[in-house]
C-alpha positions in Angstrom: -17.6 -5.2 13.4 -14.8 -3.9 11.2 -11.6 -4.4 13.2 -9.1 -1.5 13.6 -6.5 -3.4 11.7 -8.8 -3.5 8.6 -9.2 0.3 8.8 -5.5 0.8 9.0 -4.9 -1.5 6.0 -7.4 0.4 3.9 -5.8 3.7 4.9 -2.4 2.4 4.0 -3.5 1.2 0.6 -5.1 4.5 -0.1 -2.0 6.4 1.0 0.2 4.3 -1.4 -2.1 5.1 -4.3 -2.2 8.8 -3.5 1.6 9.0 -3.2 1.9 7.4 -6.7 -0.6 9.6 -8.5 -0.3 13.0 -6.7 2.8 12.9 -4.5 6.3 14.1 -5.1 9.0 11.8 -6.6 10.5 11.5 -3.1 7.2 10.2 -1.8 6.6 7.7 -4.6 6.7 4.0 -3.6 9.6 1.8 -4.7 8.3 -1.3 -6.3 10.1 -4.5 -5.4 9.3 -6.5 -8.6 9.1 -5.5 -12.3 6.2 -6.2 -14.6 6.6 -9.3 -16.7 5.5 -7.4 -19.8 5.0 -3.8 -20.5 3.1 -3.8 -23.8 -0.1 -5.5 -22.5 -2.0 -5.2 -19.3 -2.3 -8.8 -18.0 -3.9 -9.2 -14.6 -5.2 -12.0 -12.3 -2.3 -14.3 -13.2 -2.8 -18.1 -12.9 0.6 -19.7 -13.4 1.4 -23.4 -14.2 4.3 -25.4 -15.5 3.3 -27.5 -18.6 5.8 -29.5 -20.5 8.7 -27.8 -18.8 7.6 -24.3 -19.6 5.9 -21.7 -17.4 2.5 -20.5 -18.7 0.5 -17.6 -17.1 -3.2 -17.4 -17.8 -4.7 -14.0 -16.9 -7.2 -11.3 -17.6 -6.4 -9.0 -20.5 -7.2 -5.5 -19.2 -8.3 -3.0 -21.8 -9.3 0.7 -21.6 -12.9 0.8 -22.8 -16.2 2.3 -21.5 -18.3 0.2 -19.1 -21.2 -1.7 -20.6 -23.4 -1.7 -17.5 -23.7 -0.2 -14.0 -22.9 -3.3 -12.0 -20.0 -3.6 -9.6 -16.8 -4.2 -11.5 -18.2 -2.5 -14.6 -14.8 -1.0 -15.4 -13.4 -4.4 -16.1 -14.6 -5.1 -19.7 -12.0 -7.7 -20.8 -12.9 -9.4 -24.0 -10.1 -11.9 -24.8 -7.3 -13.9 -23.1 -3.6 -13.5 -23.8 -1.3 -16.2 -22.4 2.2 -15.4 -21.2 5.0 -18.0 -21.3 8.6 -18.3 -20.4 11.3 -21.0 -20.1 12.4 -19.8 -16.7 11.7 -17.2 -14.0 13.5 -14.0 -15.1 13.8 -15.2 -18.7 12.2 -13.6 -21.8 8.4 -13.6 -21.8 6.3 -14.5 -24.9 2.9 -12.9 -25.2 0.9 -15.3 -27.3 -1.9 -14.5 -29.7 -5.4 -14.4 -28.2 -6.3 -17.8 -27.0 -10.0 -17.2 -26.7 -12.1 -14.2 -27.7 -15.5 -13.2 -26.3 -17.1 -13.5 -29.7 -16.0 -17.1 -29.9 -18.0 -18.1 -26.7 -21.5 -18.9 -27.8 -23.2 -18.2 -24.5 -21.2 -15.2 -23.2 -22.2 -11.5 -23.5 -19.4 -9.7 -21.8 -16.5 -9.6 -19.2 -14.0 -12.4 -19.6 -12.6 -12.2 -16.1 -9.9 -14.2 -14.3 -9.3 -17.6 -15.9 -7.3 -20.7 -15.0 -6.1 -23.8 -16.9 -5.1 -27.4 -16.5 -3.9 -30.2 -18.8 -4.4 -34.0 -19.2 -3.1 -36.4 -21.8 -1.9 -33.7 -24.1 -5.2 -31.7 -24.0 -5.4 -28.3 -22.3 -8.5 -26.9 -20.6 -9.2 -23.2 -20.0 -11.8 -22.3 -17.3 -13.2 -18.8 -17.4 -16.1 -16.7 -16.1 -18.3 -14.5 -18.3 -21.7 -13.0 -18.1 -24.5 -14.7 -20.0 -27.2 -12.9 -22.0 -29.0 -12.2 -18.7 -26.0 -10.6 -17.1 -25.4 -13.6 -14.8 -21.8 -14.8 -14.3 -21.3 -18.4 -15.3 -18.1 -20.5 -15.7 -17.2 -22.0 -19.0 -14.5 -24.3 -20.3 -12.6 -24.3 -23.5 -10.2 -26.9 -24.9 -7.1 -26.9 -27.1 -4.1 -28.9 -28.2 -1.5 -26.4 -27.1 -1.1 -24.7 -23.7 -1.3 -21.2 -25.2 -4.3 -22.1 -27.3 -6.2 -21.4 -29.4 -9.1 -22.8 -27.3 -12.5 -23.8 -28.5 -15.3 -23.0 -26.0 -18.0 -25.5 -25.1 -21.4 -24.3 -26.4 -22.8 -23.9 -22.9 -21.3 -23.0 -19.5 -20.7 -25.7 -17.0 -24.0 -26.9 -15.6 -24.5 -25.7 -12.1 -21.7 -23.1 -12.3 -22.0 -19.5 -11.2 -19.9 -16.5 -9.9 -16.3 -15.9 -10.9 -12.6 -16.7 -10.5 -12.3 -20.5 -11.3 -9.1 -22.0 -10.1 -8.1 -25.6 -10.8 -6.2 -27.7 -8.3 -4.7 -31.1 -9.4 -4.1 -33.3 -6.4 -1.4 -35.9 -6.2 -3.8 -38.7 -7.3 -4.7 -36.7 -10.4 -8.1 -35.6 -9.2 -9.0 -32.1 -10.3 -11.0 -29.7 -8.1 -12.5 -26.4 -9.3 -12.6 -23.6 -6.7 -14.6 -20.5 -7.6 -16.6 -17.5 -6.2 -16.4 -13.8 -5.5 -18.7 -11.4 -3.7 -19.6 -7.8 -4.8 -19.2 -7.9 -8.6 -18.7 -11.6 -8.5 -22.4 -12.1 -7.6 -21.8 -14.9 -5.0 -24.1 -13.1 -2.6 -27.0 -13.5 -5.1 -26.8 -17.4 -4.9 -27.4 -17.9 -1.1 -30.8 -19.4 -1.8 -29.5 -21.9 -4.4 -30.7 -19.9 -7.4 -29.8 -16.4 -8.7 -31.6 -13.6 -6.8 -30.6 -10.0 -7.8 -32.5 -8.7 -4.8 -29.6 -9.9 -2.6 -27.7 -6.8 -3.6 -24.3 -5.8 -4.9 -22.0 -6.4 -1.9 -22.3 -9.3 0.5 -25.0 -10.5 3.0 -24.7 -7.3 5.1 -24.5 -9.5 8.2 -21.2 -8.7 9.9 -21.8 -10.9 12.9 -22.8 -14.0 10.9 -20.5 -16.4 9.0 -19.1 -14.8 5.9 -20.0 -16.0 2.4 -17.6 -18.9 1.6 -16.0 -19.9 -1.7 -17.1 -23.0 -3.5 -15.4 -26.2 -4.6 -16.5 -29.1 -6.8 -14.6 -32.1 -8.0 -14.4 -32.2 -11.8 -15.6 -35.0 -14.0 -13.1 -37.4 -15.7 -13.4 -35.5 -18.9 -12.8 -32.2 -17.0 -15.8 -30.5 -18.7 -18.4 -30.7 -16.0 -18.8 -31.0 -12.2 -18.7 -34.5 -10.8 -20.7 -33.3 -7.8 -22.8 -30.5 -6.5 -20.5 -27.5 -5.5 -20.1 -27.2 -1.8 -18.9 -24.4 0.5 -15.2 -24.2 1.5 -15.2 -23.5 5.2 -12.7 -20.8 6.3 -12.3 -20.9 10.1 -10.4 -19.3 12.9 -8.1 -21.1 15.4 -11.1 -22.2 17.4 -12.8 -23.8 14.4 -15.5 -21.1 14.2 -16.3 -19.7 10.7 -14.8 -16.4 9.7 -17.4 -13.7 10.1 -18.8 -11.4 7.4 -17.5 -8.3 9.3 -14.0 -9.6 9.7 -12.6 -7.8 6.7 -9.0 -8.8 7.5 -9.8 -12.5 7.1 -13.1 -13.0 5.2 -13.1 -14.3 1.6 -13.7 -11.8 -1.1 -12.5 -13.5 -4.4 -9.4 -15.1 -6.1 -9.3 -18.6 -4.6 -6.2 -20.6 -5.2 -5.0 -24.0 -3.7 -1.5 -25.5 -3.6 0.0 -28.4 -1.6 3.3 -28.2 0.3 4.7 -30.8 2.6 1.4 -32.6 2.9 -0.6 -29.4 3.8 -3.3 -27.9 1.6 -3.0 -24.1 1.4 -6.1 -22.1 0.4 -5.1 -18.6 -0.6 -7.5 -15.8 -1.4 -8.1 -12.0 -1.7 -9.7 -10.2 1.2 -10.9 -7.4 -1.1 -11.5 -4.3 1.0 -8.3 -4.8 3.1 -6.3 -5.6 0.0 -4.3 -8.6 1.1 -3.8 -12.1 -0.1 -4.5 -14.3 2.9 -3.9 -18.0 3.5 -5.4 -20.8 5.4 -4.3 -24.4 5.8 -6.1 -27.8 5.9 -5.8 -31.5 5.6 -8.2 -32.0 2.6 -8.9 -30.2 -0.6 -12.4 -29.6 0.6 -11.2 -28.0 3.9 -12.0 -26.8 6.4 -9.1 -24.4 6.2 -7.8 -22.5 9.2 -6.7 -18.9 8.7 -2.9 -18.5 9.2 -1.9 -15.1 7.9 -1.0 -12.9 5.0 0.8 -14.0 1.8 1.0 -10.7 0.1 0.7 -7.2 1.6 -1.4 -4.6 -0.2 -0.2 -3.7 -3.7 -0.8 -0.4 -5.5 -4.4 -0.6 -6.9 -7.6 -1.7 -5.4 -7.7 -5.3 -6.6 -5.3 -8.1 -5.7 -5.2 -11.5 -7.3 -2.5 -14.2 -7.4 -1.3 -17.8 -8.0 1.4 -19.9 -6.4 3.4 -22.5 -8.3 6.5 -24.6 -7.9 9.2 -24.2 -10.6 12.3 -26.5 -10.4 11.9 -27.0 -6.7 11.4 -23.3 -5.8 8.0 -21.6 -5.1 6.8 -18.4 -6.7 4.0 -16.0 -6.2 2.5 -14.4 -9.3 0.4 -11.2 -8.6 -0.6 -8.0 -10.3 -0.5 -4.3 -9.5 -1.0 -0.9 -11.3 2.6 0.3 -11.4 2.5 1.0 -15.1 -0.9 2.6 -15.4 -1.8 4.0 -11.9 -5.3 2.9 -12.8 -7.1 0.1 -11.0 -8.6 -1.5 -14.2 -5.2 -1.6 -16.0 -3.0 -4.0 -14.2 0.3 -5.8 -14.8 1.5 -9.2 -13.7 4.6 -9.6 -11.5 6.4 -12.5 -9.9 8.2 -13.0 -6.5 9.8 -15.9 -4.8 7.8 -17.4 -2.0 9.1 -19.0 1.2 7.4 -21.7 3.2 8.8 -21.8 6.7 9.6 -25.0 8.4 6.5 -24.8 10.7 4.2 -24.4 7.7 3.8 -20.6 7.8 4.3 -18.6 4.6 6.6 -15.6 4.8 4.7 -12.5 3.8 5.8 -10.8 0.5 6.0 -7.1 0.6 5.5 -5.6 -2.9 7.4 -2.4 -2.0 10.9 -1.6 -0.8 10.5 0.3 2.4 
């Protein structure tokens, strides 16, 4: 059952978009944070600090015709542009393309949200793309500099599927790759263990059953493959019961991210239809993670995607919206300071001044 709160959240997001595109100046929202850059549309920001500098890996939105009729067809991104800065609020460099679609031997279209990690002076870019059969896989490319250029491996990671790879490096140096997304991310087509297009374009259509869960796998020592079979990340309520498919306020849609603060693991993600970034906490990188609340209230634009990173002892939330374009497929990256409360809660960020 869709809860009343979900309906209200959808209505609120729609109202914000309508005010921006058709309303009077007096009705237009006041955005709390400015875009990091205005000459490129960079979305789905994954931020890291490498060698004392902040790097942001994101999708490069472009305004081009769709190449298919699948969900998400308007997002036709074909290269990655990395942003970097010495400090939050400082000048931002937009680097030359770090990886292009034509340089990925196995990919046919749609370089969606990426992430990166580094080890021993080598940098690893993880990215989703559709293969020749239109199936999303996850690839990895390597380079000698954090901004690239990156050279893609000749094949996707064996056993990979769906979208939105996010790398978490635990305190012991172990790397975990989280991934998955329903609807256009195709996670619903993998419930049998192999790709089945008959499973549809949304989710399982079982509102009273456990929702589709994101995936996690520990990475191999060379960071190029999975060291284990991907497993489900369980997202549960306060009683330990799985979040249900019809619980649109809390169920996973896409955009997994993990960070650790004061010994807790925080799993953050997009709820999709209800347009929030939610968070859950656990005691292990594998979960289970218990739902706690909302990190980011709805932004302007249908999609929401984020990352969370510590910079010089302070925490920041990177996210995107459509302030510059008023179009869902042309998004801009922003940054806001993030506060962890003493009891482990995260203070919700409002992207608007109200």
